[in-house]
N, C-alpha and C positions, 0 to 999 in steps of 0.2 A: 698523634696521630689516632682519628677513628674507627673504630672496630668496624662501626656501618657507612662508612665514607673513605678516606683514605688510605684504612689499610684494606682493604674486601677489594679496592680497587688495587693495589699490590699484588693481594692475591690472586686477583681473577688475570693478571700481568702476566705472574709465576705462572700461574697453568697453562698459559697460552705459549709458555716459553718465548717471551717478551722482553725486550731490555728497555723499552720506557722508562722512564724516571718518574715517579712518583718524588716529592719536595719532601727534601728531609726537612722540617722545621716546623714551627710551634704552633700551628693554626687551630683553629676549633674545633671541634665534631661536624659543626654544618659547611662546612670547605672544605674542597679535592679541586687537586690537579693533579694535572699530569703534563711532561712532557715528549712528544717522538723521536725515536731515533732514524739511522737508517733500514733496518729490520720489519720486518715484515708485514710487508707487503709485494706487490707484482711487475711493476717496475723493470726496465732493466738499464742494459750499459750505464751511463752516470747520470743517467736519476735512478740506481739499484738501491734498494727496492722501494722505499714507501714515501717516493715523493708526492706530495699534497699540494703542488702549487700548480696549478693550470699557468695555459702559457706554457713558450720553451717547445722543448722540442716533442716532447712526452707524448705515448697513449694516451686520447683522451678517455678510451675505455679504461686503461691500467688506475689510472687516478681517480675517473669516477670508483674504480673496487679500491683503491686503497682510502679514497675517505670512509665510503663504505663499510670498513675493516674500521676505519680511525674511530666513526661512529659509535663502532659497537659496545664501545666503552664510556659514552657520553652519555647525560641527559636529554639531550635535545642533540640539530646539528646546529654545531660554532654560525653566531655570524659571524660572516665574511667578511675581514675591512681590504680600502681601500688602501693601502701603506703610502706612502708616498715622502717617509725620512721628516716627516716636521712633526710639531709640539701638537696638533689637534687629538680629542679625544670626545668618544662617542658616546654617550648615554643611552645604554640598551635595555628596552624593556620584550614583551612578549608580542608585542606591535610590531616591532624591528625588524623587516624585511628585504631591503636593502640592502648597498653595500658602503658604506659610510665611510665618506673619506677622511681616515682617519689612522696615527698609529699607536692609538691604545684603545682600548672598551674599560666599561665602569656597568654596575649594574646592582641591583637590590635586589633583584627577582629572583626565588626559585627557581631553579633548572633553566635557567639563560643561562649559552654558554660565552664567555668571550675568549679569544681566542688571535694569534696571532702569527703566521707563518717566519721563520728565518732562517740562514743557513749563513754565519757569521756576527751579523746581529743579535743581541744581547733581548734575551725577552726576560720581562719585568713581574711576576706577579705579586699581588698585595691586596693586604684585607686588614680587618682589624683583629682583636681580641676578643671580644665581641662576637664576629661576626654576620655583622651589622651590611655590610657589601664588600664584593671583590673584584678586583679591576689588572687589569695585565698593559703591560708597553713593549712597544717595539723598539728595541731602546739602542742604535746604532749609535754610531760618534756626532754623526746630524743632529738625532733625535736626542741624545743626552745635550747635546752643547745648546740645543734650542730649545732646555726644558724641559720636557716629552718626563719625567718622572714627575719633576714641582707640579705640571698640569695634571700627571694620577692622579697626584696626593687631593689637589685639589678638590677634580671632581670628584670622587670619593668622596671629600666632606660632604660637596652641593646632595650625594643623595643619603645621608645618613649614620658615615662610618664616623668612627673617634680616631680624628687627624694624631691625637696626645697619646694614641693607644695599637699605632701603626706594625705590623712583621712586613714583611719584603722576600724574595727568593729568587735571587739571579743562576737565569739559567743557562743552559750551553751556549758562548758565546767563543770566538777568535781569543786565543791564549796571546798577552805580554810578548812574549817570545821571537813570537811571529808578526806584529801586527805594527808594522812601521809604517811610520804620516809623513806627512810634509810638515812645510812652513804653517802651512794656512789650518789645520786642526791641532798645530797647538797653539797658535795664537787665541783660534777658537773657543778655547777653555782657559789658557792663561793668561788673559789678558787684560781679563776681568776679574779675576780668582787665582793669584799668586799661590793656594794652596795647593793649585791643582798639578803645579810642576813637578808635585814628587811624583802623579805618577806620567812623566814623561822619562825615559832612557837614550841618551845622545847615543845614534851609530854610527855615524857619519855629518857634515858636517849640513845642515838640514835636513835634516831625518830624527827622527825619534822610534824610539816603540812603546807602546800605547799602553797603556794597563787597565783596559776597558770595564774591570772587573773594580779595580783602585776609585774609579773615576765616577760611574754610579753610587759606588759605596758612600765617595764625598759628598756625591747632589744630595743620594736618600740621607743622610746623617744631616745635612742642610735645609733640610725641608724636615726634620724634627722624629726622621723613623731609626728610633734606636735598636731596635732586633733584627737584623742584616744575615742572612741563613744564604748556601750555596756558593757556587762560584768555582775558579776552580780545574773547569773543563775548556778543551783546546776544541774547536771543532776544525781546526784546522789540518792540526798534526794529526789527528785521530781520524783515518782515514773509514777505518772500517763499520764505525759509529756517529760520525756525524756528516754526513754536506758541508759544503765548504764551497760561497761565492770565487772569494782569494783564489784557493787554490785550482780551483777549476770553475771559470763564469760557464760555462755549462752542465748547469746542476740543480740538485730538486734541493726540495725544501723542505722543515720539519716544521714539525709544528707543536706551539704547548696553549693549551686551557684552563682553566680556574673556571668552577661555579660553583651555587651556593644550592649545598645538597637536598633534591627534593624529600618531602615526609615520602614519598613511596620509595626512598631508596636505588636497589641494583633493581628492583621488578624496572624502573622507569627506566633501562635498559633495552628493554625487552623488543624497542621498537629496530632496534636500528640490527635486528637480529632476524629479522622476523623476514 
């Protein structure tokens, strides 16, 4: 952790009495990431309190205030993605203004914030130990099966990251004890990869409990990532801390973000609190 980036962010979150997550991973000093929880916002009911997704039945003004509060801790507003559970990756820079249709994003530019929204799907952040570039993926089962993590790694390499020295962190996602899936999901992973069967536990005929964290680690390891951290949370069972689409279809969304630290450090975030 860096005293000028990740550690400083963690201290700011503690001071604000927020239980958001700063990844515990050996990222270089110029890389910072954060995952929100349900706390810290103004939404009510099923969206209580830190819903960051537009759409649904949440109040638009509440969402706008939640986003303002989130952006207070970022160097710039995150570039929104139009997530479709696919394997497309957007390469972001300071000129990116539209919402790319993609389930992952990478950048090599300082102060550009890559982010995804989740509520059971897994956010995965990736960088190299040299801090050349950062990336994030929205990795539900469809995205994992489609190759979203491999595509993210390929995109990172294209923008200058050392693909032979990558590290990854797995953010909050639905746990295997409650993630029951059917034959379509089992086949999507196991038909072409017998090793994936180890991450499915039969529950009843035609049904399995799927280990999303294990499947992500399998895919990352196969793509050459040896340093993988995080995992172990369950968005479904931890009702007080996380939104869960499978638990409550009328649900909010958390955000996970990653960026390369600007030379201005914490001072660069003053735009969001003004």
